[in-house]
C-alpha distance (Angstrom), angle and dihedral (degrees) to the residues before:
residue distance angle dihedral
M1 . . .
T2 3.79 . .
D3 3.76 125.3 .
L4 3.82 94.6 -90.2
N5 3.80 91.3 127.4
K6 3.84 89.6 55.0
Q7 3.81 93.3 56.6
Q8 3.80 126.1 85.8
C9 3.78 127.2 -127.3
V10 3.79 113.5 -112.4
P11 3.80 128.6 -155.2
C12 3.80 113.6 -91.2
E13 3.76 123.9 -142.0
V14 3.77 119.2 -125.9
G15 3.76 109.0 -107.1
G16 3.79 95.4 26.0
A17 3.78 118.3 140.3
P18 3.81 118.6 -92.4
L19 3.78 120.4 -133.0
T20 3.78 115.9 -81.9
R21 3.80 120.5 -117.6
A22 3.82 89.8 -103.7
E23 3.82 92.1 51.4
A24 3.82 92.0 47.2
E25 3.80 93.1 47.3
K26 3.81 90.6 50.8
L27 3.82 91.5 51.9
M28 3.82 90.9 45.8
R29 3.81 87.8 66.8
D30 3.80 87.7 67.9
L31 3.81 93.4 56.7
S32 3.78 130.4 69.7
G33 3.79 123.4 -143.0
W34 3.79 96.9 1.0
T35 3.80 120.9 128.7
L36 3.80 124.7 -143.9
A37 3.81 112.5 -139.9
L38 3.79 115.5 -118.4
D39 3.81 90.3 -115.8
T40 3.86 89.0 48.8
K41 3.81 90.6 -128.7
S42 3.82 96.3 117.0
I43 3.78 146.6 14.5
A44 3.80 125.1 -142.4
K45 3.77 142.2 -171.6
E46 3.77 136.2 178.5
Y47 3.79 120.5 -142.9
S48 3.80 122.2 -156.4
C49 3.79 119.5 -140.1
K50 3.80 131.5 -175.1
D51 3.82 94.9 -115.5
F52 3.79 145.0 -19.0
M53 3.81 96.7 -76.4
S54 3.80 90.7 50.9
A55 3.79 88.5 52.8
I56 3.80 90.0 51.0
A57 3.81 91.0 48.5
L58 3.81 91.2 51.8
T59 3.80 90.3 46.5
N60 3.80 89.9 53.4
Q61 3.82 91.1 49.8
I62 3.80 90.6 50.4
A63 3.82 90.9 47.1
A64 3.82 92.3 51.8
L65 3.81 91.4 47.8
A66 3.81 92.2 47.2
E67 3.79 91.3 50.6
K68 3.82 90.9 49.8
E69 3.82 90.9 49.9
G70 3.81 94.0 42.8
H71 3.81 90.3 -129.8
H72 3.78 118.2 108.5
P73 3.83 127.9 -158.0
D74 3.76 128.9 -155.4
L75 3.81 107.4 -107.2
S76 3.79 132.3 -164.3
V77 3.79 121.9 -170.8
S78 3.78 131.6 -165.8
W79 3.79 136.8 148.3
G80 3.80 106.4 -47.7
R81 3.80 95.3 -10.4
V82 3.80 141.1 90.1
G83 3.78 119.4 -174.5
V84 3.82 118.9 -159.4
T85 3.80 125.5 -166.7
L86 3.79 121.2 -177.7
S87 3.79 127.8 -163.6
T88 3.79 135.0 141.8
H89 3.78 109.6 -121.0
A90 3.81 93.1 -168.1
V91 3.82 90.8 65.0
Q92 3.82 96.2 29.9
G93 3.79 91.3 -124.2
L94 3.77 140.8 31.8
S95 3.79 127.9 -26.8
L96 3.78 132.2 179.1
N97 3.83 86.9 -97.2
D98 3.80 90.2 69.5
F99 3.79 91.9 57.4
I100 3.79 93.4 43.2
L101 3.81 91.4 52.9
A102 3.82 91.9 44.3
A103 3.82 90.6 55.0
K104 3.80 91.4 47.0
I105 3.81 91.7 49.3
D106 3.81 89.5 51.4
A107 3.81 89.3 52.0
L108 3.81 92.0 56.5
G109 3.76 94.3 79.5
């Protein structure tokens, strides 16, 4: 694994260029269990938890990390499950920030 989880998210400018498919696929090699969307505009992963309160606890950890990084995922929570989808709205696709935050979320547990 690269040092993605040691990097910091940086503000993106509206209208910037999203990562190309080749760039996204290269960065995907540094993540485990994440799925690249067919349109390459997002990445997603589902985390399993032992029960609902564990899912809420993980969601709160992700929320605190996202706030610290200034890059916010879409989250879905249900009993024993947390779904995370990352995309950079400012570029209408993926940016390096998505991969940095994905690596940091993986390092939480």
